[in-house]
C-alpha positions in Angstrom: -64.9 110.8 -191.8 -61.3 109.8 -192.8 -59.9 111.8 -189.9 -62.2 110.1 -187.4 -61.1 106.7 -188.6 -57.5 107.7 -188.5 -57.9 109.0 -185.0 -59.7 105.9 -183.8 -56.9 103.7 -185.2 -54.1 105.7 -183.7 -55.8 105.9 -180.3 -56.5 102.2 -180.3 -52.9 101.2 -181.1 -50.5 104.1 -180.8 -47.4 101.9 -181.0 -48.7 100.0 -184.1 -48.8 96.6 -182.5 -52.6 96.0 -182.9 -54.6 95.7 -186.2 -55.9 99.0 -187.5 -59.5 99.5 -186.4 -60.2 101.4 -189.5 -59.9 98.2 -191.6 -63.4 97.4 -190.6 -64.7 100.2 -192.7 -65.1 99.3 -196.3 -66.5 100.9 -199.4 -69.9 99.5 -200.5 -69.0 99.2 -204.2 -65.7 97.4 -203.8 -65.7 95.9 -200.3 -62.2 97.3 -199.8 -61.1 100.0 -197.3 -60.7 103.5 -198.7 -57.3 104.6 -200.0 -56.6 106.6 -196.8 -56.5 103.3 -194.9 -53.6 102.1 -197.0 -51.7 105.4 -196.5 -52.2 105.2 -192.7 -51.0 101.5 -192.7 -47.7 102.5 -194.4 -46.9 105.3 -192.0 -45.0 104.9 -188.8 -45.5 103.3 -186.3 -47.5 100.8 -188.4 -45.1 100.5 -191.3 -47.1 97.9 -193.2 -45.8 97.1 -196.7 -47.8 97.5 -199.9 -49.2 100.2 -202.2 -51.3 103.2 -201.3 -54.1 102.0 -203.5 -56.4 99.0 -204.1 -55.0 96.1 -206.1 
């Protein structure tokens, strides 16, 4: 599943200008996206700041 979410985000905004579509997917227990979302957000072309984990 993580690869499908990554692919959907990259296809939707290959230049990183749009919000990551995968942010809509959250874990039931925490209500936060999975850690893979944060790793994707920090990669180019997105380059968002922050940690690779939940707060």
